[in-house]
N, C-alpha and C positions, 0 to 999 in steps of 0.2 A: 484749400483745394488739394494741396500736396499731401496733407495728412490723410484725407479720404482715399486718395490713390494708393498710398502706402498700406492702409488698412485693407483695401480690396485685394491688393497683391498678396499680402500676408495671408488673408483668409483663403484666397484661391490656392496658394501653395500648401496651406495646412489641409484643406479639403482634398487636394490631390495626393498628399502624403498618406492620409487616412484611407483613401480609396485604394491606393497601391498596396498598403499593408494588408487590408482586408482581402484583396485579391490574391496576395501571396500566401495567406494562411490556409493550410489545407483543410478541407471539409471535415476530416477525421481528427482534428486537433482536440476536440472535446471528447473526453473519455467517460464512459459510463461505469458505474459501480460494478466491481467483479466479486462474485461470491463463489468460492471453491470449497468443496468437501474434500478434505485430504484423503490420500490413499495410504493404507497401512504400510509401514516400513519398519524394519528391525531396529534401526538406530540411525545415527548421524553419518556413520562411515568414517573415512579418513580425510575427507576434504576439510579445509579451514572453515570453521564455523564461528559466528558471533551470536551470542545468546543474551537473553533477558528473561528474568523469572519473577513470578509472583508466588504467593502461597499455593495457588491452585493450578498454575499453568507455566509452561516454559516455551519460548519461541526462539528458534535459531535460524539464522540466515546463512546460506552458502552462496557467496557471490559467483563462484565458478560453477555454473550449472543453473543459476537462478532459481534456487530451491528455498522454500520456506518450510521449516519443520515445526510441528506443534506437538507438545507432550501434555497430556492431562495428568496433573499431579494430585488431584482431589480424590477423596474417597467416593464411592458410588453415589451419584446424585444425578439430577436431570440436566445439569449444565455441562456444556462442551467447552474445552479449551480452544481458544481462537487467537489468531494473529490478526490484528487490524493494521493495515499497511497503506502507505502512499509513497509515490515517487516525486522527485523534484521536477518532473516534467508533466505531472498532472494525472497519472493513473492512480487508482485507489481501490481498495477492496478488503476482503476478509478471507482467511484460510482457516477452515474449521476442522477440528478433530472430534468427530462424533463416535470414535471407537471405544471410548470408556477409559477409566482410570488405568494408568500404567502403560499406555500404548502411545507410540509415536505415529504421526501422520505427516505426509509431505504433500505440498502443492508445487508442482513444476510450472514455473512461469517463464516468460521470455521478456526480460527487461532490457531497455537500452543500456549500453555500456557507457561508463563515464558519468552517470547520474547517481544521485543519492536515493536510497531506499530507506524509509523510516518505518519501523514496526513497533508495536506494543503488544504485550501479552495480556489477555483478559479472559473472560468467560461469557458464553451466550447460552441462555436457557431456551432450548428448542420448544419445550412444552408451552411456556408462557410468552415466547418470543421477546424476551427482555435481556438486555445486557446486564451482566453482573460484575461486580468488582471483586477484588481490587484490579485496577489497571496499572501496568508497569509504567516506568518512564520510557522515554524514546530510546530506541536502538537505531543508530544511524550507520549505514553501511554503504560504501562506494561500490557500485556495481560495475 
């Protein structure tokens, strides 16, 4: 009898804790995928940048200003250089440079401070809508 009572109390406490947690979670906690077409820019400027490169693309992050820079390093082709990124708090997306080889593009974001942003450099073919390699390793930057 005592064991059943303990099980009921524990189950009730657990149910209350789950309901309280669900009520405290904001409705906008789930983020949707973000796709940005970068805007032409002359270069990185003087702000501190952290970069990762593949044979065909370079991605640089500037924590101050929350900017993602993408450079297309390939010769003329149909593929765009892109940054694939995600945060440690659940946001994720792509910053695309469709300006062509030899050009920088920037995506201005607004990330939460004190969280990690992870980015990878790769390519996306807009004609076929296929991801192309190679994809770089992770670039981890504290925002």
